[in-house]
C-alpha positions in Angstrom: -8.2 3.1 40.6 -10.6 0.1 40.6 -9.7 -2.4 37.9 -12.6 -4.7 38.5 -15.0 -4.7 35.6 -18.4 -3.2 36.4 -19.8 -3.3 32.9 -22.6 -5.9 32.5 -21.8 -8.3 29.7 -24.3 -9.1 27.1 -26.0 -12.5 27.2 -25.7 -12.9 23.5 -22.3 -12.1 22.1 -22.1 -10.6 18.7 -19.6 -11.2 15.9 -20.8 -14.4 14.2 -21.5 -15.0 10.5 -24.5 -12.5 10.6 -22.4 -9.4 10.5 -18.9 -10.2 9.2 -18.8 -6.9 7.3 -18.7 -5.0 10.6 -15.7 -6.6 12.3 -12.0 -5.7 11.7 -11.1 -9.4 12.3 -12.8 -10.4 9.1 -11.4 -7.5 7.1 -7.8 -8.2 8.3 -8.3 -11.8 7.2 -9.8 -11.0 3.8 -7.4 -8.2 2.9 -4.4 -10.2 4.2 -5.3 -13.2 2.1 -6.1 -11.0 -0.8 -2.5 -9.6 -0.7 -1.1 -13.2 -0.5 -3.2 -14.5 -3.4 -2.6 -11.3 -5.4 1.2 -11.9 -5.1 0.8 -15.5 -6.3 -1.5 -14.7 -9.2 0.6 -11.8 -10.4 3.8 -13.8 -10.2 2.2 -16.8 -12.1 1.2 -14.4 -14.9 4.7 -13.0 -15.1 3.9 -9.7 -13.5 6.4 -8.2 -11.0 4.0 -5.6 -9.6 4.3 -6.8 -6.0 8.1 -6.8 -6.1 8.1 -3.3 -7.7 5.9 -1.5 -5.1 7.5 -2.8 -1.9 10.1 -0.2 -1.5 12.9 -0.9 1.0 15.1 2.0 1.7 18.8 0.9 1.8 21.2 1.8 4.7 23.0 5.1 4.3 25.4 7.3 6.2 24.3 10.7 4.8 20.9 12.1 4.1 21.8 13.0 0.6 21.9 9.4 -0.4 18.6 8.6 1.2 16.8 11.7 -0.3 18.2 10.8 -3.7 16.9 7.2 -3.4 13.5 8.4 -2.4 13.4 11.0 -5.1 14.2 8.5 -7.7 11.4 6.2 -6.4 8.6 8.7 -6.1 6.3 6.8 -8.5 6.9 3.6 -6.5 5.9 5.3 -3.2 2.9 6.8 -4.9 1.7 3.4 -6.1 2.4 1.8 -2.7 0.4 4.6 -1.0 -2.5 4.1 -3.4 -2.3 0.4 -3.0 -2.7 0.6 0.8 -5.3 3.4 0.6 -7.5 1.5 -1.8 -7.5 -1.7 0.3 -7.9 0.1 3.6 -10.6 2.4 2.4 -12.8 -0.6 1.5 -12.6 -1.9 5.1 -13.0 1.6 6.6 -16.1 2.2 4.4 -17.7 -1.0 5.9 -16.4 -0.5 9.5 -16.9 3.2 10.1 -18.0 4.9 6.9 -15.5 7.8 7.5 -13.6 7.4 4.3 -12.9 11.1 3.7 -11.5 11.6 7.1 -9.5 8.4 6.8 -8.1 9.5 3.5 -6.6 12.7 5.1 -5.4 10.9 8.2 -3.8 8.0 6.3 -2.1 10.3 3.9 -0.3 11.9 6.9 0.3 8.5 8.5 1.9 7.1 5.3 4.1 10.2 4.8 5.2 9.9 8.4 5.9 6.1 7.8 8.1 7.0 4.9 10.0 9.5 7.0 10.4 6.9 9.8 11.6 4.3 7.3 14.3 6.8 6.1 15.4 7.5 9.7 15.4 3.8 10.5 17.8 3.1 7.6 20.3 5.6 8.9 23.7 4.1 10.0 23.4 5.8 13.3 20.1 4.0 14.0 21.7 0.7 13.0 24.7 1.4 15.2 22.4 1.7 18.3 20.1 -1.1 17.1 17.1 1.1 16.8 14.9 -0.8 14.4 12.3 1.0 12.3 9.2 -0.3 14.1 10.6 0.8 17.5 11.6 4.1 16.0 8.0 4.5 14.7 6.8 3.9 18.3 9.1 6.6 19.7 8.2 9.1 17.0 4.5 8.5 17.7 5.0 8.9 21.4 6.9 12.2 20.9 4.3 13.7 18.7 1.3 12.6 20.9 3.0 13.9 24.0 3.9 17.3 22.5 0.8 17.9 20.4 -2.9 17.2 20.5 -3.9 14.6 17.9 -6.6 16.0 15.6 -9.7 14.0 14.9 -8.9 13.7 11.2 -5.7 11.8 12.1 -7.3 9.7 14.8 -9.5 8.1 12.2 -6.5 6.6 10.5 -4.9 5.2 13.7 -6.5 1.8 13.4 -4.0 -0.1 15.6 -6.0 -3.3 15.9 -6.7 -3.5 12.2 -3.1 -2.9 11.2 -1.6 -5.4 13.7 -4.2 -8.1 12.7 -3.4 -7.6 9.0 0.3 -7.9 9.8 -0.3 -11.2 11.7 -2.2 -12.6 8.7 0.6 -11.7 6.4 3.1 -13.1 8.9 1.6 -16.5 8.2 2.9 -16.3 4.6 6.4 -16.0 5.9 6.1 -18.9 8.3 5.2 -22.1 6.4 4.5 -25.2 8.3 7.7 -26.7 7.0 9.6 -24.1 9.0 7.6 -24.9 12.1 8.5 -28.6 11.7 12.2 -27.8 11.3 12.1 -26.0 14.6 11.7 -29.4 16.2 10.1 -30.3 19.5 12.6 -28.3 21.5 11.3 -24.9 20.4 7.7 -25.9 21.1 8.6 -27.5 24.4 10.4 -24.4 25.6 7.6 -22.1 24.2 5.0 -24.1 26.1 6.8 -24.0 29.4 7.4 -20.2 29.0 3.9 -19.4 27.9 2.3 -21.5 30.7 4.6 -20.3 33.5 4.3 -16.6 32.6 0.6 -16.6 31.9 -0.3 -18.4 35.1 2.0 -16.2 37.2 0.5 -13.0 35.9 -3.1 -14.3 36.0 -2.7 -15.8 39.5 -1.0 -12.7 40.9 -3.6 -10.5 39.3 -6.7 -12.4 40.4 -5.6 -14.0 43.7 -3.3 -11.4 45.2 -4.5 -8.2 43.7 -8.2 -8.9 43.1 -8.1 -7.8 39.4 -11.0 -8.7 37.1 -10.4 -12.1 35.5 -10.7 -10.7 32.0 -8.3 -8.0 32.8 -5.8 -10.4 34.3 -6.1 -12.7 31.3 -5.4 -9.8 29.0 -2.3 -8.8 31.0 -1.2 -12.5 31.1 -1.6 -12.9 27.3 0.4 -9.8 26.6 3.2 -11.0 28.8 3.3 -14.6 27.8 2.4 -14.9 24.1 3.0 -12.1 21.6 2.7 -8.8 23.3 0.4 -6.2 21.8 -1.3 -8.5 19.4 -2.0 -11.0 22.1 -3.4 -8.3 24.4 -5.7 -7.2 21.6 -6.7 -10.6 20.5 -7.3 -12.1 24.0 -8.9 -8.9 25.3 -11.4 -9.0 22.4 -11.9 -12.7 22.9 -12.9 -12.5 26.5 -14.7 -9.2 26.1 -12.3 -7.2 28.4 -12.9 -3.6 29.0 -11.2 -1.4 26.4 -9.4 0.5 29.1 -8.0 -2.7 30.4 -6.7 -3.7 26.9 -5.0 -0.3 26.6 -3.3 -0.7 30.0 -2.1 -4.2 29.0 -0.7 -2.7 25.7 1.0 0.1 27.7 2.7 -2.4 30.0 3.8 -4.5 27.1 5.3 -1.4 25.4 6.9 -0.2 28.7 8.6 -3.5 29.5 9.6 -4.2 25.8 11.5 -0.9 25.8 13.2 -1.8 29.1 14.1 -5.3 27.8 15.7 -3.9 24.6 18.5 -2.5 26.8 18.6 -5.2 29.6 18.8 -8.3 27.4 21.7 -7.4 25.1 23.7 -6.0 28.0 23.1 -9.2 30.1 24.0 -11.4 27.1 27.3 -9.5 26.7 28.2 -9.6 30.4 27.4 -13.3 30.7 29.1 -14.1 27.4 26.2 -16.1 26.1 26.7 -17.6 22.5 24.5 -16.1 19.8 22.2 -19.2 19.4 21.2 -19.5 23.0 21.2 -15.7 23.3 18.6 -15.3 20.5 16.5 -18.1 22.1 16.6 -16.2 25.5 15.5 -13.0 23.8 12.7 -15.0 22.2 11.5 -16.3 25.5 11.8 -13.1 27.5 10.8 -10.4 25.0 7.1 -9.4 24.9 6.8 -8.0 21.3 8.3 -9.1 18.0 9.7 -5.8 16.8 11.6 -4.9 19.9 12.8 -8.5 20.2 14.0 -8.5 16.7 15.9 -5.3 17.4 17.6 -6.9 20.4 18.5 -10.0 18.4 19.9 -7.9 15.6 22.3 -6.4 18.0 24.0 -9.8 18.2 24.1 -11.5 14.8 22.2 -13.4 12.2 22.2 -16.7 14.2 20.6 -14.9 17.1 17.9 -13.6 14.8 17.1 -17.1 13.6 16.9 -18.6 17.0 14.8 -15.6 18.2 12.4 -16.2 15.3 12.0 -19.9 16.1 11.3 -19.2 19.8 9.3 -16.0 19.6 7.5 -15.9 16.3 7.2 -19.6 15.5 7.1 -20.9 19.1 5.3 -18.3 21.2 3.3 -16.3 18.7 1.7 -19.5 17.4 0.1 -19.9 20.9 -2.2 -17.0 20.2 -4.8 -19.2 18.5 -4.6 -21.8 21.2 -4.9 -19.4 24.0 -7.7 -17.5 22.3 -9.6 -20.7 21.9 -9.0 -21.8 25.6 -9.9 -18.4 27.0 -12.9 -18.0 24.7 -14.2 -21.4 26.1 -13.4 -20.4 29.7 -15.0 -17.0 29.3 -18.2 -18.4 27.8 -18.6 -21.5 30.0 -17.4 -20.0 33.4 -17.1 -16.3 33.6 -20.3 -15.5 31.7 -22.5 -17.8 33.8 -23.2 -15.1 36.3 -24.9 -13.0 33.7 -27.6 -15.5 32.8 -29.0 -19.0 33.5 -28.7 -20.2 29.9 -25.6 -22.2 29.2 -23.6 -21.1 26.2 -23.4 -23.5 23.2 -20.5 -24.3 20.9 -21.3 -21.4 18.6 -20.4 -19.0 21.3 -16.8 -20.2 21.2 -16.7 -19.6 17.5 -18.2 -16.1 17.9 -15.4 -15.2 20.4 -12.6 -16.8 18.4 -10.4 -14.1 16.6 -11.0 -14.7 12.9 -7.7 -13.1 11.8 -5.9 -16.1 13.4 -7.7 -18.3 10.8 -6.3 -16.0 8.1 -2.8 -16.4 9.6 -3.2 -20.2 9.4 -4.6 -20.1 5.8 -1.8 -17.9 4.6 0.7 -20.4 6.1 -1.0 -23.3 4.5 -1.0 -21.6 1.1 2.7 -21.0 1.2 3.4 -24.5 2.4 1.6 -26.0 -0.5 3.5 -23.8 -2.9 6.8 -24.7 -1.3 5.8 -28.4 -1.6 5.2 -28.0 -5.4 8.6 -27.4 -6.9 7.3 -28.0 -10.4 5.1 -25.0 -10.0 7.5 -22.5 -8.3 11.2 -22.7 -7.5 12.3 -22.0 -3.9 14.2 -18.9 -5.2 11.2 -17.5 -7.0 8.9 -18.3 -4.0 11.2 -16.2 -1.8 12.0 -13.4 -4.1 8.7 -12.9 -5.9 6.1 -13.9 -3.4 7.3 -14.2 0.2 9.7 -11.3 0.3 7.2 -8.8 -1.1 4.6 -10.0 1.4 7.1 -9.6 4.2 7.8 -6.0 3.1 4.1 -5.2 3.0 3.8 -6.8 6.5 6.7 -4.5 7.7 4.8 -1.5 6.5 1.7 -2.7 8.3 3.8 -3.0 11.5 5.1 0.5 11.0 1.5 1.8 10.7 0.8 -0.2 13.9 3.6 1.2 16.0 3.0 4.7 14.8 -0.6 4.3 15.7 0.3 2.9 19.2 2.6 5.8 19.8 0.2 8.5 18.5 -2.6 7.1 20.7 -0.4 6.8 23.9 0.5 9.5 26.3 3.3 9.1 28.9 0.9 10.3 31.6 -1.4 7.4 30.8 1.5 4.9 30.7 2.6 6.2 34.1 -0.9 6.0 35.5 -1.8 2.4 34.8 -1.9 1.8 38.5 0.4 -0.3 40.7 -1.8 -3.4 40.7 -1.6 -4.2 36.9 2.0 -3.1 36.9 2.8 -5.5 39.8 0.9 -8.4 38.2 2.8 -7.9 34.9 6.1 -7.4 36.6 5.6 -10.7 38.5 5.5 -12.4 35.1 8.7 -10.6 34.1 10.5 -11.8 37.3 9.5 -15.4 36.4 10.0 -15.1 32.6 13.5 -13.7 32.6 15.3 -16.2 34.8 13.3 -19.1 33.4 14.1 -18.1 29.9 17.8 -18.0 30.8 17.6 -21.4 32.4 15.9 -23.1 29.4 17.7 -21.3 26.6 21.3 -21.3 28.0 21.6 -24.0 30.7 19.2 -26.7 29.7 18.7 -26.4 25.9 21.7 -24.3 25.1 23.5 -27.2 23.3 20.5 -27.4 20.9 20.3 -23.7 20.2 24.0 -23.5 19.4 23.5 -25.9 16.5 20.8 -23.8 14.9 22.5 -21.9 12.1 
């Protein structure tokens, strides 16, 4: 298969201020910030609505306990369903207009998400470190590979919208104060990892395998920054072919699943302490959910160091890389399609707007945390941040179900040897370099992070 792009690019990119109602980036940003502000406003007025609707199914050892819990919280689930449906329908109305079909499809998706959440809370799943988002991916893959997905369900599988919304909400759980506490070590390590992995995949893809530059950049972003969301964000930023974005996502999923088993096993064999172990997972895992599953297999300290490295350290690079690649795409790659040089507004047009929502959400929470007279730290966590995190978790479940339901194993196996080889080259650099930095060079630092 030839992976060089043959589609002629438009000389005038779209997506500026003229049509913000037609792009999911804007809707992810608006709805994400709406949820953040709603949580703050409701709390400030003494309303616990947000805390009430974010149902979290407790761990159980027998299904009777789980079914009893769900049965006693039917009204909560109904309100949560209506909450998501009302917000998403507004965006769907503007984006596609297929509200009726989305209503039917999302109803099925939500019910399936509840079922997956129940399964994910089962002690057996916890024993084998199968976290709910990963389970959602597996369930989606099983369904899509056994049955043909109907059109009414396809309309609700808005993978890019759900993941972008989740990223905006992620900002609310990552205030700048937490980033500062991570110190220069996390950023230094994240920078080394991101640069080394990105350049390895990009150079291998373009120089050795003759892949299209946009395709190689999309693959490199997925392997070096934050997996699926980076592939989507950078792929959209550089105007990569949709098929190429899908291939990048498939490779991220494939290697993430492999790493879930490889990393904990290697950590156990090498007897790596939890702090450095979590940091190594954070440098070598391609997606947040599978990485969290691998870190949870160790202990809480590993989860914290994983979060500092992967979520705070590497995921934050998505905005920087999107900006750099948007500028590169406009000023260098697009020159062959016209003699007019792009202006500064082209970079803004290509920039993913949901990243701005992520930063705004982080800033809002930072200001709240810095105003102890307005809200206590305990109230901020329990009444505002934790409900937002739970809503974000639901968005991630929708995301991974959508990925699974839109992916077929035949397609995952047919991505072609060239993109697979380019991505694997990044893995072969990322894995040992992550070990070197996390355990041998910076291990003494990560051990102290509690």
